N, C-alpha and C positions, 0 to 999 in steps of 0.2 A: 500203462503209464498214469501217474497221478496228475490231476488237474491242479495247476498252480495259479493262484489268484492274488492280485495286489489288494492289501487290506489298508484302507485309509487310516484305520485306528492305530495300527502298529507301524505303518509306513514301510511295510515289507511285503514281498511276494511270498505267500505261504501255501502249503498244500491244503486243498479243500477237504476238510473232514466234517461231515455233517452230524447233526444231533441224532438223527434217526438214519440208520444205514440205508442207502439207496434212495433217500428222499431229501429234496432241497426245499426248505421253506424260505421263500423270497418275497420281500415286501418292497415295492417301489413307489416313491412319492409321485403322485400324478399331477394333473393340472388343476388350476383354479379357473373354472370356466366363466369368465366375465367378458370375453371377446373372442373373435375368430382365432382358432389355433394356428400357430405359425410353424415353420420348418425347424425351429429350435425345439419345440415340443416334440415334433416327429423324430428328431435326432435321438432324444433320450428314450423314446418308446422303442425305436429300432435297436438301439444298443442293448437294452435289456431283453428284447425279443430274441436277438441273436444269442445272448448268454443262455436264455432258457432253451432255445432250440438245440444248442450244442450240448447242454447238460442232458437233454432228453436223448439226443443222438448217442451219448456215451452211456445211456442206460438208466439215468436217474428219473424218478418221478418228481415233477416240480409243482409245488403249490405256489402259484404266482398271484399275489394280491397287489392291485393298483388302486389307489384311492382317488376320489374327487373331493376337493375342498369346495363344497358348494355353499358354505356360509363364510363370508369374508368381506372385509371393508370394500375391496374393489368391486365385488359383485353388487353390494348394496349401493355404492355410489353410481355405478352405471345404470342399475335398474331404476334408480330415482331419476336419472337424466332422461331416460327414454320412457318412463312412466309404466313400468311393468313390475310385477311381484318378483323380488330377488330369487326366491326358490324356483319360480317358473323360468326365469332367465337362465339360471345355472343348469336346470334340467334340460332345457332346450339345447344349450351349447354343449353339454356333456354328450347328448345323443348325437349331435353333429360330429363331435370329435371321435366317438366310437365308430361312426360310419367311415370317417377318414382313415382311422387305424385299419379298418377292414380293407379299404382301398390300397393301403400301403402294405398289405399282407402281414400285418402284425397279428400274431395269434391272440385270441381272446384270453384275458386273464381268468384265473379260477374264480375270482370275485372282484367286483368294483364297488367297494363300500363308499358311502358318502357320510359326511359329518351329520347331516340332518337325520340320517337313519341310525346314528350311533349315540344319541344323546343319553340314554340310560347308562350305557357303559362308561361314557365320559364323566357323568355325575358321580358314579360309584368310584371311579378312578380318583377324582379330586377329593372325595370324602376320605378315601384311604390315605392319601398324602397328608390331609389335615390331621387324621387320627394318629399318624406316625410323627407329627411335628415338622414335616417338611413343607407344609403350606399353611397359610393363614388367610381368613376372610377379612375384607376391608371395605365396608360400605357397599356391599353388593358384589364387589370383585373378589377374586381369590388369587393370591400370588404364591409362587414357589420361592422358598428360602434358598437362594443360591449358595450362600456361605456355609450352609449345613451339609452340602454335598462336597466331601473332602477332595474328590478327584475331578471336580468340575473343570472342564477345559481340556480333557485328555484327548478328545478327537481333533479339535482345532489347534491344539498346542498353545492356547491362550490361558494365562493365569488370571485370576481375579485382579491381581495387582496391575497387570498389564492393561486389563480392560478399563480399570478406573483411570489409568494414566492416558490412554489413547482413545477413549470412546466418550462421546457426548451422550449423556442420559437425560431423558425428559424428567424434569423435577416433578415428583409426585409425593406429597407429604404423607399419603396413606401407606407408602411402601416402607418397610423396615430398612431396605437397601436399594439404591438406584438400579442395581443389577438384577433384582428380582423380576421375574417375568409372569405374565398373566396366564392363569389356568382357566379362569372363568371371568366373563365381563358382564357387568350389570347392563340391563336393557336400556336402550335409548329409543326415543320415539321413531317409529317407522321401520325399525329393524326387526328381523326374525328373532323371536325369543321363546324360551322354554322355562318352565317352573324348576326351581332348585331350592335346596335348603338355605341358600343365600339370597333368595329373591329371583325374580325373572331375569333371564340373561341368556348368554350364548357362550360357547366354548372359545377359549383362546386358540391361537394358531397351532401351537406345538402339541397340546394335549390330544388333539384329534387323532394324529397318526399313531401315537402310543396306544390309545384305546382300540383303534381299528386293528393294529398289529396283534394285540392280545386276543381280540375277539375272534380273529380268523386263523391265527397261527400259534397262539399260546404265548406264554411268558418269554420264550426264547425263540430266536429264528437264526437261520444260517446266514442269510444275506439281506442286508438292508441297503437299498439303492436310491439314487437320485442324482440330480445335477450337482456339480461342485459348488455352486452358489448356495447350496443348502447346508454345507458343513457347519457354518456358524451363521445365525444362532440356532436354526431349526433342529438339525440333527444333534447338536451338542445338548440342546434342551430336552430332546427326546430321551437321550441316554440318561440325563440327570433324573428326570421324573420317573422313568420306567425302572431303573435300577434302584432308586430310592424306595419305590413301592415294593418291589419283589425281592430285593437283595440278591438278584441273579444277573449274570451278564445278559444284556438285552439282545445284541446281535453279535455273532461271531465274526462276520466280515462286513465292513462298510465299503461299499463300491460306489464310486462317483464318476459320472461321465463329464468330459470337458464341455465348455460352452461354445455355442456357434457364433462366429464373428463374420461380419461382412466387409468386403473391400469396396470403399467408395470409388466409383469409376472416374470421378473428377480429381479428387485429391490423392487417390491411391492409398489412403490411410485405412488401416483396419479399425473398424468401429463396432460397438455393440449394436445389435438389432433392437430397436425400440420405436414405439409409436411417436415419441417426441421428435425423433430424427426423421420420421417419415420413410423409414427403410424396411418396414416389416414385410416379409415374404410369407404369405399365408400358405398353408398346405393346399387349400383349394386352388389358389392361383398357380402354384407349382404344378399340380396335377393337370391343369388345363393345357400345359405346354409340354410336359415331360412324362414319360413312363415312370411309374412308382419305383421300378428297379433302378432308375437313374439316381434317385435320392438315396436309396439304400447303398448303391455303390459309392456315393460320395461319403457316406458315414463309415462304410467299411474300409475306406482307403487309408485310414490312419488309426492310431491307437485310440480306443474309446476314452482314455483318460486325457487325451490332448485336446486343446482348442481346435475347432474345425472352422476353416476359412471358406467362405462361400461367395461366389459371384456368378454371373452368367457364363463366363469362360469355363469355370469349374464344372458347371452343369453341362455345358456342351461337350466338354472333354469326356465326361462320364457317360454321356449319351453315345459317344463314339465307342467307348469301352463296351457298352452293352451290345452294340452292333457286332463287335468282334466275338463276344460270347455267343451271340445268336448264330453267328456264321458256322459254328461247329455243329449246330443242330440241323443243318441242311442235309437232305438225304444223300446217300451214296449212289453213285452211278456205276460202280464197279461190282465185281462178284468174287474178288480174290479173298479166300478164307484161310489160306495157309501160306507159310513162307516167312521171309525176313521182316517184311513190313507189318504183317499181322503180329509177329512176336514183339516187334518194337512198340506197337500200339498197346498190347497187353502189358508190357513192362511199364509203359508210361502211366497206365491206369493205376497199377500197384504203387508206383513211386509217388504219384499224386495223392493217393489216399493216405499213404504213410506220412508224407510231409504235411498234409492238411491237418491230420490229427496231432502231429508233433507241435506245430506252431499254435494251434488253437488251445492245446493243453497248457501253453505258456501264456497265461493271462489273456486268453482270447485274442490272439494276434490275428485279427481279421485281414490286415494288409498282407501278411504272409499267406494267408489262406486264399485270398483273391489271386495273388500272384501264382499260386499253384494251379488255380483254375485256368489261367491263361496258358500255362505250360501244357496242360491237357488239351486246350483248344488248338494249340499249334500242332500237337501230335495227331489229333483227330483230322485236322485239315490236311496235314501231310499224308496221312493214310488214305484219305479220300482221293487226293491227287494221284496216289500210287495204285488206285483201283481197288482198295480194300472195301469190302461190303459184307453183307450177310450178318450173322450173329456177332462176330468179333467187332464189327463197326457199331452195331446197335448196342452192344454191351458197354462200349466206351462212352457212347452218348448217354446211356442210362447212368453211368458213374458220374458224368458231369452234372446231369440233372440232380442226382441225389446230393452231391456235395454243395451245389448251388442252393438247393432247397434247405440245407442245414443253415445257410446264411440268410434264408428267407427270400432268395431271388426266384421269381416265377419263371423267367426266361420264356415268356409267352410271346411269340412273334406277332400275334394278332393285336397285342396291346400297343405296339410301336407303329402299326400301320395307320393308326388314326391320323397322325400328323407327319409321318415319315416322308411322304412324297412331296409335300408342299413346303416343309420346313426350310430346306436350303434356299428356296426362292424368296420366301418371306424374309429370311435373314439377310439376303442380298439387298432386298429393297430397304430394309431397316438401315443397313450400312450406307446405302446411297442417300437416304433421307438425312442421315447424320452428316454426311459430307456436304449436302446442299445447305443444311442449316449453318454449318461452319463457314461456308462461303457466302452466307447471308442471302441465299436464294430461297427465302421463306415461302414464297408463293408455290414454287415447285415442290418444296418439302411438304407443304400442306396438301398439295394435290396427291402426292403418294399416299399420305395418311387417309385422305377422303376416299380415294379409289379402293384402298384396301378395306375400308369400312363398308363400302358398297358391296364388296365381295364377302362380307361377313367376318373380316379379320379386324379385331380391335387392337390398337397399339396403346400401351400404357407406359408413359415416361416416368422414371423415378430415379432416386439416387444410385440405384444399382444398374442403370442403363434402361434400355427400352425392352419391355416384354410384350409378347403378343398372345392373343387367345382367340379362339373361334367363338363368335357370338358377341 
């Protein structure tokens, strides 16, 4: 069966046909490491990790490139605030993020290129666009001529006329058009800078990904991925500059994951996760309380293209789902290896494997795939109750592990034992403390928090409710 994939460029689900038979070239826009990574970053990483894992399960070789934008205004601003070199800050945070990806069971990419390591290729790229008349220097900056690209806007569906009508552009007399975007920026005091034919400076945001794509995957790729917030202007501008330089289609498929949203426990309103709202859930804080498989189950529970809503209730619900999956891996106590129950279990394995492949072939329907795992869990647990054991039972458990592994689920019981025994009791005390605060019994509420702290349990109150961690 052919894998069908939604293409943001054509807005249709299309059969995956690769440039090179049996090989998928996939580039995914990574993070800008200027602060602690949050679960929104993890969501995107998990989405494309699952896509890669399934492609490999279906026999493809995947060349998977994920970049780090390690030269950026946000990095420079934060580095100045805390008094550290911007490249040192981004390198430190990038390494922390890679360690967190490993904790989340995200497979290592084929390469993790960085802007600071791709300067020669970026300079050559910009020079090529100038030579072809698609770009022009202006007092140390270099801009892309948007009007010269006749199909600009084909990814986002925005025409230049619409952009001029509905968009506020910063007035810059050096630009030929307000819509033109920077390929190279002249150096400013205190910023990282490199020599170029236009003077010292650094790359613009969009040019970096095009240059890294071509360096590691060539002029064309099969899949270019990232969050839906990158469709415009980032990915639109990538297409414009790349196809203007090469006169070739840049990416055959554009794949975008939805954004993570939080539910405010007080207002019940869905809101974007942001530092200004004080509702950021970092990967580190999540993993202090939950198994990595819990976050993966949250992401897998809906279409990768849909917005993902998160709060503590969602996390706890998926923690219970993980427990149900793990229940099927408990050992059998029976010895029945033939008969009706054994045949039913074998049939359930075959049915699950077929359904899993069928739904994943349809635009990576992970929600359907997870549902099929729970069908197999029920069959395994029923077989255990009926006394089934030996190779038939072990084979069914192995099938469950294999399919779960395709989704990146570890299903490791030892990982959940860390907090499993105490979690219900702590949650009960958190609920009691909340009730005490509502009834204005603040002294007793503080006593609960203080006693937990003495036992090594820290409570953190925030817009998403109260979280706890050990230490």
